[in-house]
C-alpha positions as CSV (number, residue, x, y, z in Angstrom):
1,M,96.1,92.6,82.9
2,I,94.5,94.6,85.8
3,T,92.8,91.4,86.9
4,M,96.2,90.1,88.0
5,F,95.9,92.6,90.8
6,L,93.4,92.0,91.4
7,A,83.9,78.0,99.0
8,M,81.5,74.7,99.3
9,A,80.2,73.8,102.8
10,L,78.9,70.3,103.1
11,S,77.6,70.5,106.6
12,A,73.9,70.3,107.3
13,P,72.1,73.5,106.1
14,A,70.3,75.9,108.3
15,E,66.5,75.8,108.3
16,A,65.5,76.6,104.7
17,Q,64.3,80.2,104.2
18,T,61.4,81.3,102.1
19,S,62.1,83.7,99.3
20,N,60.2,86.5,101.0
21,A,62.2,86.2,104.2
22,A,65.6,85.6,102.5
23,L,65.6,88.1,99.6
24,P,64.0,91.3,100.9
25,S,66.3,93.5,98.9
26,W,65.1,91.9,95.6
27,R,62.0,93.3,93.9
28,D,59.3,90.9,92.9
29,G,59.6,90.1,89.3
30,P,61.0,87.5,86.8
31,T,64.6,87.6,88.0
32,K,63.8,86.9,91.7
33,Q,61.2,84.3,90.6
34,A,63.7,82.5,88.4
35,I,66.2,82.2,91.3
36,V,63.6,81.0,93.8
37,E,62.0,78.5,91.4
38,F,65.4,77.0,90.6
39,V,66.3,76.7,94.2
40,E,63.0,75.2,95.2
41,R,62.9,72.6,92.4
42,T,66.5,71.5,92.9
43,T,66.2,71.1,96.7
44,K,62.8,69.4,97.0
45,P,63.1,65.7,97.6
46,G,61.2,63.8,94.9
47,S,61.5,66.6,92.3
48,P,62.8,65.4,88.9
49,D,65.3,68.3,89.1
50,F,66.5,67.4,92.7
51,I,70.3,68.0,93.1
52,A,72.1,66.1,95.9
53,P,73.6,68.4,98.6
54,A,77.1,67.4,97.6
55,D,76.5,68.7,94.1
56,R,74.9,72.0,95.1
57,I,77.7,74.3,94.2
58,A,77.2,78.0,93.4
59,V,80.1,80.1,92.2
60,F,80.3,83.9,92.3
61,D,82.7,86.4,90.6
62,N,83.6,89.2,93.0
63,D,84.4,92.4,91.2
64,G,81.2,93.9,89.8
65,T,79.2,90.9,91.0
66,L,79.5,91.0,94.8
67,W,80.8,94.6,95.2
68,S,81.5,97.6,93.0
69,E,84.4,97.9,90.6
70,Q,84.3,101.4,89.2
71,P,86.3,103.5,88.4
72,L,89.1,100.9,88.8
73,Y,89.2,97.5,90.4
74,F,89.5,98.0,94.1
75,Q,92.6,95.7,94.5
76,F,94.3,97.9,91.9
77,L,93.5,101.0,94.0
78,F,94.9,99.1,97.0
79,A,98.1,98.5,95.1
80,L,98.4,102.2,94.2
81,D,97.8,103.2,97.8
82,R,100.6,100.7,98.9
83,V,103.0,102.3,96.4
84,R,102.3,105.7,97.9
85,A,102.7,104.3,101.4
86,L,106.0,102.6,100.6
87,A,107.4,105.5,98.6
88,P,109.4,107.2,101.4
89,Q,111.4,103.9,101.7
90,H,112.1,104.1,97.9
91,P,113.2,107.6,96.9
92,E,114.2,106.2,93.5
93,W,110.6,105.6,92.7
94,K,110.1,109.4,92.1
95,T,112.0,109.0,88.8
96,T,111.5,105.3,88.0
97,E,108.6,104.1,86.0
98,P,106.0,102.6,86.6
99,F,106.2,103.9,90.2
100,K,106.7,107.5,89.0
101,W,103.3,107.2,87.2
102,V,101.6,106.2,90.4
103,L,103.2,109.0,92.5
104,D,102.3,111.5,89.7
105,N,98.8,110.1,89.5
106,D,99.3,109.3,85.9
107,I,97.0,106.3,85.8
108,K,96.5,106.5,82.0
109,S,100.2,105.9,81.4
110,L,100.2,103.0,83.9
111,E,97.2,101.3,82.3
112,A,98.7,101.8,78.8
113,S,101.9,100.1,79.9
114,G,100.0,96.8,80.4
115,E,101.9,93.9,82.0
116,K,105.2,95.7,81.7
117,G,104.0,98.4,84.1
118,L,101.7,96.4,86.3
119,L,104.0,93.5,87.2
120,P,106.6,95.6,89.1
121,I,103.8,97.2,91.1
122,L,102.4,93.8,91.9
123,A,105.8,92.5,93.0
124,A,106.4,95.6,95.2
125,T,103.0,95.5,96.9
126,H,102.0,91.9,97.0
127,A,105.2,89.8,97.3
128,G,108.2,89.5,99.6
129,M,106.1,89.1,102.8
130,T,104.4,86.4,104.7
131,T,100.7,85.6,104.1
132,E,100.0,86.8,107.7
133,E,101.7,90.1,107.1
134,F,99.8,90.6,103.8
135,T,96.5,89.8,105.4
136,A,97.1,92.4,108.1
137,I,98.1,95.0,105.5
138,V,94.9,94.4,103.5
139,R,92.7,94.6,106.6
140,D,94.3,97.8,107.8
141,W,93.7,99.3,104.3
142,M,90.1,98.1,104.2
143,A,89.5,99.8,107.6
144,D,91.0,103.2,106.6
145,A,90.8,103.6,102.8
146,R,87.8,105.3,101.1
147,H,86.4,105.1,97.6
148,P,87.4,108.1,95.4
149,V,83.8,108.7,94.3
150,T,81.4,107.5,97.1
151,K,83.8,108.1,100.0
152,R,82.6,104.9,101.5
153,R,84.8,102.1,102.9
154,Y,85.4,99.6,100.2
155,D,83.8,96.8,102.2
156,A,80.7,99.0,102.6
157,M,80.3,98.8,98.8
158,V,79.3,95.1,98.7
159,F,75.9,94.4,97.2
160,K,73.2,93.7,99.8
161,P,71.0,91.7,97.4
162,M,73.9,89.4,96.6
163,Q,74.7,89.0,100.3
164,E,71.1,87.9,100.8
165,L,71.3,85.6,97.8
166,M,74.3,83.8,99.2
167,Q,72.6,83.4,102.6
168,Y,69.5,82.1,100.9
169,L,71.5,79.5,98.9
170,R,73.4,78.3,102.0
171,A,70.2,78.0,103.9
172,N,68.9,75.7,101.2
173,G,72.0,73.5,101.2
174,Y,74.1,75.2,98.5
175,G,77.8,75.8,99.0
176,T,78.9,79.2,97.9
177,W,82.4,79.9,96.4
178,I,84.1,83.0,95.1
179,V,85.8,82.6,91.8
180,S,87.5,85.9,91.0
181,G,90.1,87.4,88.8
182,G,91.2,89.4,91.9
183,G,94.1,88.1,94.1
184,Q,93.3,85.1,96.2
185,E,95.1,86.2,99.3
186,F,93.7,89.7,99.0
187,L,90.1,88.3,99.0
188,R,90.8,85.8,101.8
189,A,91.7,88.7,104.1
190,W,88.2,90.1,104.3
191,C,85.6,88.0,102.4
192,E,84.4,86.0,105.4
193,A,83.3,89.1,107.2
194,A,81.6,90.5,104.2
195,Y,80.0,87.5,102.6
196,G,80.1,84.7,105.1
197,I,82.4,82.7,102.8
198,P,85.5,81.3,104.5
199,P,89.0,81.6,103.0
200,Q,89.1,78.0,101.8
201,Q,86.1,78.7,99.6
202,V,87.9,81.4,97.6
203,I,89.5,80.9,94.3
204,G,91.4,83.8,92.8
205,S,94.5,84.8,90.8
206,Y,97.6,83.8,92.7
207,A,101.4,83.8,92.6
208,G,103.8,81.5,94.2
209,L,104.1,80.6,97.9
210,K,107.1,79.4,99.7
211,Y,107.4,77.6,103.0
212,Q,109.8,79.2,105.5
213,A,111.0,76.9,108.3
214,G,112.1,78.2,111.7
215,D,110.9,78.7,115.2
216,R,107.8,80.2,113.8
217,P,107.3,78.7,110.3
218,S,105.5,80.9,107.8
219,I,104.4,81.0,104.2
220,L,106.1,83.6,102.0
221,K,104.4,85.3,99.0
222,T,106.6,85.3,95.9
223,E,106.4,87.2,92.6
224,Q,105.9,84.3,90.1
225,P,102.3,84.3,88.8
226,E,100.7,80.8,88.8
227,L,97.0,81.3,87.9
228,V,95.2,84.3,86.3
229,D,91.7,83.4,87.4
230,D,89.9,85.2,84.6
231,H,88.2,84.1,81.4
232,A,89.3,80.5,80.7
233,G,91.3,80.5,83.9
234,K,88.1,80.4,85.9
235,P,86.9,76.9,84.9
236,V,90.5,75.7,85.3
237,G,90.6,77.1,88.8
238,I,87.2,75.6,89.6
239,Q,88.3,72.1,88.5
240,R,91.6,72.4,90.3
241,F,90.1,73.5,93.7
242,L,86.6,72.0,93.6
243,G,86.9,69.0,91.4
244,R,83.2,69.3,90.5
245,R,81.3,71.4,88.0
246,P,79.1,74.1,89.6
247,V,75.3,74.1,89.0
248,M,74.9,77.9,89.5
249,A,77.2,80.7,88.4
250,F,76.9,84.4,88.8
251,G,79.1,87.0,87.1
252,N,78.9,90.5,85.6
253,S,81.4,90.8,82.7
254,D,82.8,89.0,79.7
255,G,85.6,87.8,82.0
256,D,83.0,85.5,83.6
257,F,81.8,84.1,80.3
258,E,83.7,80.9,80.4
259,M,82.7,80.2,84.0
260,L,79.0,80.6,83.1
261,E,79.5,78.5,80.0
262,W,81.3,75.7,81.9
263,T,78.6,75.7,84.5
264,T,75.5,75.8,82.3
265,T,76.6,73.3,79.7
266,G,76.7,70.5,82.2
267,P,74.0,67.8,82.5
268,G,70.9,68.4,84.6
269,P,69.4,71.6,85.9
270,R,71.7,74.6,85.6
271,F,71.5,78.3,86.3
272,G,73.6,81.2,85.0
273,A,73.2,84.9,85.7
274,L,74.9,88.2,84.9
275,V,74.6,91.4,87.0
276,H,74.0,94.2,84.6
277,H,75.1,97.6,85.9
278,T,72.2,99.8,84.9
279,D,71.9,102.2,87.8
280,A,73.9,105.3,87.4
281,E,72.1,107.1,90.2
282,R,72.7,104.5,93.0
283,E,75.9,102.9,91.7
284,F,77.3,103.0,88.1
285,A,75.9,102.3,84.7
286,Y,78.2,100.6,82.1
287,D,78.5,97.5,79.9
288,R,79.9,97.3,76.3
289,K,82.4,100.1,76.3
290,S,83.6,100.1,79.8
291,H,87.4,99.7,80.4
292,V,86.5,97.9,83.7
293,G,84.0,95.0,83.8
294,Q,83.1,95.2,80.1
295,L,80.0,93.2,79.2
296,A,79.3,92.7,75.5
297,R,79.5,89.1,74.5
298,G,77.5,88.2,77.6
299,L,74.7,90.6,76.7
300,D,74.6,89.2,73.2
301,E,74.6,85.5,74.1
302,A,72.6,85.5,77.4
303,P,69.2,85.1,75.8
304,K,70.1,82.1,73.7
305,R,72.0,80.5,76.6
306,K,69.0,81.2,78.9
307,W,71.2,83.1,81.3
308,V,69.3,85.5,83.6
309,L,70.3,89.2,83.3
310,I,70.0,90.8,86.7
311,D,69.1,94.4,86.0
312,M,70.4,96.4,89.0
313,K,68.0,99.3,88.6
314,R,64.9,97.2,88.0
315,D,65.6,94.2,90.3
316,W,67.2,95.6,93.4
317,E,65.4,97.5,96.0
318,T,68.7,98.7,97.5
319,I,72.3,98.4,96.5
320,Y,74.6,98.7,99.5
321,P,73.9,97.5,103.1
322,D,73.6,101.0,104.5
323,S,71.6,102.6,101.7
324,N,68.1,102.6,100.4
């Protein structure tokens, strides 16, 4: 349930980039070669695998695919920080669960409570305000908060190779969309600056919205969940917002399985890839037994489905934009 806390441009593409110019943070090898070969054969006029520009849709999960997600999903950490910031206005939280668990830093009890514990925190930190107010809160947090392990800003923990990949795809006429289990409005607050993806090209989990009339009309965020954009919710969200099946999909966990399955079982050329976190020294190493971003079914089925496994330690020259 933590995922509850948690775009295609049809304009003319920029001048097409070569793989060497566009993917400098990717090491030469079969993974980079597979990406480049797919893009080249689907964008070359006259190729039997040519894909029309309107159908060149690439979708990306966010947590663990475009930025880090350990030890907890970053939006979950945002919610915990919001509870702490709001606590002086709510003295009753000191003795009221689940807020007491947050203030006591008892994260195990909070996680064990599941939806019963997480929904009140979601309501208290994500609802009852306008979308503009929420965006400002997220951006302020992003500017000041630091990751508990790396001590970096959270938006400094985006993956440079994936930034380059999205730029490379857009330069070759592909539209790039985020399809994330994280909150849609949370992502929209900062993703354009980090990824070059505008808010209208973000699909995430979302609750209700309500129009408020007045001298300055606004959109109010409500508590009622409407879409959990994870597992089977991802293809549903894609169809609802895009109305087309993607031809490329990138994820990192079993929560992305249905999105890759939906993408790669369509007709014509298709590409699916999973980022495998194998680099404990430069980032984190985890897969089958992780409580965050578990990857088990995807590892087992990727070979027979011809999905590419992006080995972070082997395939990436660097991880974050400001690191080597």
